[in-house]
N, C-alpha and C positions, 0 to 999 in steps of 0.2 A: 506494500500499499505506500510504504515510505519512495519505494520509485514512481508511483503514481500522479504523488501529488508533487514529485519533481518533473515528470512529462507534461501535467497539464501547466505549471507554472511555465516552463518551454514553449508551450502554445503560446502562453498570456503574453509572453515576450513578443514571440512571432509576429501579432495578431496589432501589437500598437508600434511594429518599426516600420510596416510601412509608410508612418505618417510624418519621418522625422527628416525626409526631404533628406537635402545635402550634408546635411548631421552626420546619415552614416557614414561618411567620405572621414572623418574624424571620431571611429570607433575605437576605444583602446580596451584592451583584452587581460583583464588583472586574475592570473591564476593562485590560487590558495591566498593571495593576500601579497601575493607579486605580479607586476606588471611584466607583462611578454615582452620583452625586444624584441621587435619584426623585423627582419631584412629590407633593405634600402627598397623602396616602391613596393612593399608588399605589403596590405591592408585589409582589415575586415570592410569589407562592402557589403551595401544593400542595392543587389541585382534582381532587377523583376520582381523589387517585392520582396523579395530572399535575402536573409542576412547572410551571407558566405563568409567563412571566418577559413585563414591559413589549415589546413589539417596539420602540415610537417611541424610545422611551432608546436600547436597542439599536441599533439601524440609523441614529440622527442621530450618535452617539458613532462611528459606523464610515464615515462619509460618505454612507448612503443621502440621499434623497428619497423622504419620506414623503407621500403623499397620502389622503383619505378622501370616499368619496361617501357622502352620507347615506343615502340614497333608499335605494343596493343594499347597504348596512353592507360596502362594500368597500375595502380597506386596499391600496394600490399600491405596493411598493417598489422602487428606480432604483437604479441603481449601474452605470455605464460600459454596456455590450451587455445586462447583466441587470434581469428585469422580475419581477418576483414577484406574483400579485397570491390574498389571502387574504379572505374572507365571513362575518363572524361568522356563527357556531351551525353551519359546514360542514366537515366533515370531509375536503375535497376542497382542492388550491391550485393555479395553476397558474406555473411556472416558465418564462418565456420562452414561454409556451401551452404547453407540455406539462402534463398534470395530473400531480399526484403526492397521495398520501395522506400525511391527518394522524394522527398517535395521539390526538390530540383537539383538533376543533373550538376554534376563536379566539374570545373573548367579550368582551365590553365591559364594563368596570369601571370608574366614577369617570373616564367621557370618554378612558381609554386602552386598547386591545388590546392582549390578552396571548391568546398562541400558546406550546404547547410549548417546550421547550428544545432537543428532538430536531430542530425545525423548523431552529432558528436554526443548529447545528451543521451539517444535511445540507444547510442550503443559503449559510450565510457562510462556511463553511470553516473555525471556531474549533476551537481546542483547548478542552476542560472539562476543571477537576477543581475536587474536593469537600474542602473542610474539616469535618471533620465535627464538632468540636470550636467555631470560629466561627460554624459555618452560614454560610458562605460559598462563593457559586459563584465560579470563577474562571475568564471567556474570553478566553484568548490568542489574536488576531489573527495571531504571529508563531510562530518554533519557542521561543518563551522558555518558561518555566513559571511559573504564578502562586502554587500552592498544591499542597498534599501531595498524591501520587499520588491516582489513584481507586482503590479496594478492589476485588478478584476479584469474579466476578460473585455468588458466594457472599453477599457483604455483610458476611464479615468484617473482610476489612482486613487477613488477614493470608496471603500464601501460600503456608506451611510445611503451613498447616492444610490445603489442597485438594491433591486429587490433578489433574495436569495430564494433559489428555488430548491428546496430540503429531501423533497419525496415526490415518486411518480408510482403511480398502482392502480390496476386493472379489478374490478369486482362485481361479478356479476352483471349491471348493465350499464356500471359507474366507472366515469374515469375518474381520478382525485388524485389532483396536484398540489400537496404543501408547499405552500412559500413563510416568508417572514412577514409577508401582511403589504399592504397599502398595492397591489397589483390591481392593471386595469385591464385582464386579458380579453380578445377578441376572438372572436370564432367564425368560421366557417364551409361551406361545403365544397368538393372540389369531387369530380370525375374522371373514366379516364385512364388509372382507376376510380374507384370508391372512395375516398375518405374524409374526415373531419379533422379540421389543422385548428387548433387553437395557438396563437401567440402572446406571449408576456413579454410585453415592451420593459426597455429600463432594468432587465434580470438576468441573471446569472446562474449557473450550479453553483451553490456551496459547497464547500470540505468536506460538510457532513455528506452532501449525497454521492459526492467522491469515493466516501467510504463502505457507503451500504450498499450502490447500484451500481449496474454496467455503465463503464464509460468510456467508452475507445477513443484514445486521444492521440492513436499512430498518424491517423489520417488528418481526423476532422474529433471535434470536440462533442459526442455522441454514440446511444445506445440504443437498446431497443427493449421489449418485454413481450416474449411471446405470448400471445392469451389461446388456451383451451378451455373448453367445455364452454363458451359461447358462442351461437348458431352467429353466423355472420361479421363476426371480429376475428381480423386474421393477425393483426398483432399491432402494440404501440410503440412508435417510433420516436427520439428526442435527440434534438441538437440543441447547439449554440448555433442559432440560422442569422443574425446577423450583428457584428459590432459597432453600427453607426443607427441607431440605439442600440446597444448589446441587447440582443432578443433572443430569448427561449420559444423554440416552438414544438409543439408536441401534438404526435398525426396518430388519430386512429385509422389504421389502414381496414377496412370490408371490402367485402365479399358481394356486396353489393349497396344499394343507396340504404342509407336509413335518416330521418330527423333527429334534432335532437334537444335538450334544454341545456342551458348554462347556466350556474349560481356560484356567486363569489360572497364568501364570509371576512367578515369583519377580520377573524383572525387567522386570513390568509388560506382558509381553505380554498380553491376553486374547484367545482365539481362537477361534470359532462355529461348528462344522465341520456342515456340514448331511448328514445321514444318507441317501446315496444308496441303502446296502442295508436301510432299515427297510420298505421296500414301500410308499411312503404317497407317494413320488415322480409315481406313475406319473399324466398328464395326464388329467385325466376329460373327458366328451366334451364340448365348447363348442357350446351351444344357437345355431346363425344369429341373428340379430337380425333381424328384419323389418320393411322397409321399403316405404310406400304411397306410389305418385307420383300424383296424379289428377290431368290434364289438363283443367281446364275449359272447360264447353261442349259443342257438337257437335252435328254433324246439321243438325236445323233449330235450333236455338240457337247462332248465329256467336260469340256475347258480342258487346263494341264492336267497331264498325266503325271503322277509320281513318281517316287524314284522304288518302290515295289510296286507301279500299272495300278493305284489306286486313282480312281476320276475325280476331280474337281465339283463335277454334277453331283457327285452325291455328297458332298459334304456339305455343299449349298444348300441342297433340298432339306437336308436332317438339321443344319442350325437354323434356316426359317422357319421350320414348323415347330424349333423350341423354344424359339421369340413367340410367335404366335403364340403357342399353348399359355404362355407366360403374360402375354399381351392381354390375354382373352380376360383372364382372372382381374385385371382393373378397367371396374365401373365408370370410367372415364375415357376411355379408349376405344374405339373399333378399329378391330385390325384387318388387315385386306392381303393375301399373298398374290401373286402375278402369278406364280403353278403350285402345286401342292400336289404332284407326282411328278415321274418323270415324261415329261411333255416338254416341248420349243416353243418357246413366243420368239421374237423379232426383238431386237432391241425397240423398234417403235410404238409394237404392240405391248411392251412394258411399258413404256412411256406413255400410254395410251390410258391402260388401266390406273395409272397415277395422279394423271390430267381429269380426267371424267370423275374420278371419285371426290374429285376438287380435295386432296388429301391434306393434312397439315403437314408429312415429315414422310420422306421417302429414303430407303435403307435398300442397299443391293448389297447382297454375301458373294463373297468370293475368296480362294484363295488361289497366293501367287506363284511363281515359277523365275528360275535365274540360275544363275551358278548354285557349283552346290556348296560352297559355305556360305551363300546367302540366307538370314534368319531374320524372323521377325515380323510384326504389325502394325501397317500402317492405311491411312484415312487420308481418302481422296473427297474434295470437293470443287464444285467449278465455278459457282456464281458467292459472291459476297455474300448474302442471304441465309447460306449454308455454314458458310465459317464457323460460327456458334455453337451449329450442333452436329459437326462433327469436332472441333474440339472438347464438346463434353462427352460425346460415346466415346471417342478415342480414349480420352482418360479411364477412363470404366474399363475397356474392352483389354487393352495396355495391362491393367491390374490383375486382371481375369485372366487372361493369358498367360502372365508371366516369361511370356518371351522379348526379345531385343522392341525397346521404342523407336522404329525407323521416323514416328513423327507424321504429322497433319500436312496435307502436301494440296495443290492444285492438278487436277489433272483434266482433261477432255474427253471423258467417255459420256456416250449419248445419255445413256440413262442420269445420270446428274445433271446433265449441260440442257436435257430438251423438258425436261421436268417444269414446273411451273413454281413448287413450292420448295423449300429446305429438302437442300439430295445431297448423300452421302454416300459412297463406296467404298466398304471395308474390305480391306486385303487381310486375313485372319493370322494366315502364317504360309509359308514355303512349302508347299508339297514338293520342289526338287532338293528341298533337305530332310534327312531322313529321320533326324530327331523331329520338326516342325511337322512332316509326315504323321509322324506317331501317334504326337499329342493331338493336332488334327481329328485324327479319327477314335479319339479315346474319350468314350461317353463322359466319364467326370470331366474332362476337359470342355468338350462340350456343354455341357450343362450350366459350367464355370461362366465358359463365356458366354452363351445367352442370358443369364441373369444379368451378367454388366452389362452388356447390350442397354435392356430393358430399363435398367438403372438408369445410364445415361438417357437414353430418350425421356422419363419421367421426369429426371430433373430436367432437360429442357421444353419440355412441355409443362414445368413449376407445379405436379402433381410429388 
C-alpha cells in the first residue's frame, strides 16, 4: 500500500507539471537530500506534457549499472536481480523480461537517454515530491522526505478546496458514493452502450479510498467494481476524469437502458437508485451471434499430407466438429459449419455460406506444411477489422497447443479476404513435422485446442 501511495503521488506530480510552461527547463533533481550534478547540456525537461529525466544520472547514483547498445538504441539497467531494457522511441520496456507500457517513449538528447519520471518511480520504488516555488523534483530512496508534499490531483495544492471521495459501492439497486461533504454532483444517461454517469466536480480520491478500494494508477487513476446478482448492471467504473477542475467520474455500465434517481445528503452520501418501476428495465431480446467454422479441404482435396500419410482434410473436419459442439453449448451463439462430412466446397461456396448467414465471426481451420524442421501455430487475417479476432483467438490457440508461437500474420487467402465479417485462418501445426503431426491427431490435443479456440471466440464476442 505504501508503494501505491507513492505511485498515486507520482501521478499527481505528472498532472500538475504541464502547467509549468518554460519553468520545466530549469528543473532541478534532488536525490536523498543531495542535488544531482547533471552533465553539461543535460537537464530534466517537459516534453509533450511529460516530464523526462536523464536515466543514466539517476540510475548510476542509485547503484544501477547502465549499458548502451548503439545499433538497437537499447539502454539496459541492472541492479541485483533486476534487469530493465528500454529502446529509444519505443513506448514499451521490459522488466526482467516482462513487458510494461511507458507513458512516453525514451528519447536521446545530447548523448543521454531521457525517460518519463513515472517510469523511474514505478521501477525504482522512489518517493517523489515537487516544490513548485523552486521547481525541484525530490527523489527519495528511503522513507525520508526531501521536499514539500505533492498537491492533490486537482493541482491547486490545497486539500480543503477539494471534496474527498472516500468510498464507492453498489448494493441491490443503489450506487452509493461516500464523500467528505459539500458535493454538487450531476448525473446523466448515455447510450451505445447504455450507462449512467455521475460527475463530482472539485473532487479527488482520498488516501482512505486508495487504502480500501482498487485504484489502478499505472496509466490513469481509475478502478472498477464488478457487479454480480443485479440484472442489467455489469459493473461500476470510476476515475479522475478531469484536472481542471479536478473531477471524479463514476459510471454504471448497463446491459440495457434504465432510469434513475439521485440524492445527495448533507453528510456527503450520494445515492443513485435505479428506477425498477419505470418500465425501462425489461431486457431487450438479445440477438445471437453467428459463428461460421470452416473445415479446410475435403473429399477429392486432401490438403496437406503428413509424414505418415495422414490427410489435412480429416484433421480440419475433426477440429471443426469439436469446436461446433462446444459452441452449441453457448446460448448466445448460433454456430454454422461449412461442411460436417467428407464433402468438397469451393472457396467461393465457403465464403457464400458465411456472407449469406451474415455471420459475426468466420474461422477457417487448417494444418500447415513445409520443411521437416518447421513447427508451430500461426494465425492469418486479411482486413484490419479482423486483426483483433486474430490476436484474441491466436493467444488461446497457442496456449492450448503448446507448439511454437509463429505469430499473427496477414494473408491473402480467399476465405478471409472475400468474407464480409471478421475472418481468420488458423494453421494449428505442421503435418510435415513428425512431432506436430502426432499432436494434431491426438484426441487430447484436439480437445484442448478446440476449447482454446472457443475461449478466444467468446472473449472476442464479449461473452
